[in-house]
N, C-alpha and C positions, 0 to 999 in steps of 0.2 A: 504494499499499500504506499509506503514512504517513497519508493522509486517512482510510482505513478504521480504522486504529488509533486516531486521534484521535476519530473518530465513536463508536467503541466506548467509549473512556474517558469522553467527554462523556455518553453514555447512562447509564453507571454513576454518574457524578458528579451528573447532573441528574435522578435518579430516587430514589425511596425504596424500601427493601426491607422487605417484610412479615416480621417476625421469626419468625412461625409457619410461613408457607408458603415463604418465600424468594423469592417473586415480586416483581418490580419494578413500580412504578407511577409515575405522573407526580407531580411536586412540586405541592403545593397552591399556589394563587395567593398566599397569605399569604407564602410563602417569598421571592417576588420583591420584596417591600417591604423586605426586609433586616432585619426585626426578629428578635431572638433567640428569641422564643417563637412562631415560625411554625407549630409543630405544635399550637398551643392551640385551634384551631377557632373563634377569635374571628372575627366578621364582618369582611369586607374594609373596610367603612367605618371600623370601629374601628382596624384595623391601619393604614390609610392615615393616620389622624390621629396615631397613635403614631409612625409613621415620619417624619412631616414634621419638618423642622428648626424649632426655635424661633427667633423673630426676637429677636436681642440687639443692643444698640448698644454699640459700643466706641470708645474714643478711641485713635487710632493714635499710637503713639510710636515713636521710633527704636530704643529698647532692648527692646521687647516684641513678640512675635509675636501676630498676631490669631488667636484660637481657630478651629479648623476648624469649618465649618458641620455637618459630619457627615452629609452627604446619604447616605441609606441605599437608597432605591429604585433599582433598575436601570433604565436608560433603555429604553423600549419598543423602540427601534431596535436596541439591543444584544441584547435577548432574541430578537427576530425573526431577526437575522443568525445567531445561534448555532443556533437551532432549524432554520432553513432549511439551514444547513450540515449538520446532523445527518441530514437527509433524503438518501437516496441519489438520485443523478441518474436521470432517466427512462431514459437510455441506459446505465445501469450494467450491466456484464456480470458476473453473479453466478458466481463460480468454482464454486459447488456444482452449477450446471447441467451441468458436465462430469463429475460423479461418477456412476459406475454403481453402483447399490445391489446389495449382495450378494444372490445368488439361490441360493447353494449350500445343501445340506442342513445343518441345524444339528448333525446327528450328526458331521459332519466338522470341527466347530469345536473349537479347543483353544488353549492359550496365553493371552497377555495380552488377546486380542480375543474369547475364548470367550463371555463374558457379553454383549458387544456383538453378536456374531453371532447368538446365541440371541434377543436382543431384536429384532433386525432381522427374523429369520425369523418370529417371532411377529407382529410388525406387518405383515409381508407377507401373512400367512395370515388374520389376524383384524382386525375393526373393532368399535368399541363404538358402540351406538346406544341411547340411553335406558336406560342401566345394564344393557344386555344385550350379551354378547359374541357376535358373529355371524361366521361363516366367510365370507371374501371368495370370490366365485366365481373359479374358476381360468380361465386364458386359454382352455382347451379347453371350459369350460362356457359361455363367451360366444359368441354368434352375431352375425354382422354382416349387415346388410341390404344386398343387392346390387341 
């Protein structure tokens, strides 16, 4: 359960949300170079140069610290390890597979789940194809070949 929670948090952290639609999408490659203006749409070649540490020469003394090189890009191995962890294992047992979808009449719905029950009833009855709402065939309408 803990791994699932961490995967979910990583997904939210390592994605960007469209302010208009609320949908989440992948981070652009510029993000991983560690520059502050990763949303700028600059070419990766430019971002890579901006992110690289300048070579400076210092005289080391006992009473002063050497300035940090300020390495910004994330190591490729680190990125791969994180994104591989975010994938669910092939043998993952999805707990949603054990859920039985409501099949009761929406007229019987009430209380805090009324809207959800009506939504499920509608999705069970209709499908959308090419901007058209089509009624799904009922089980009795379907024939099986024997």
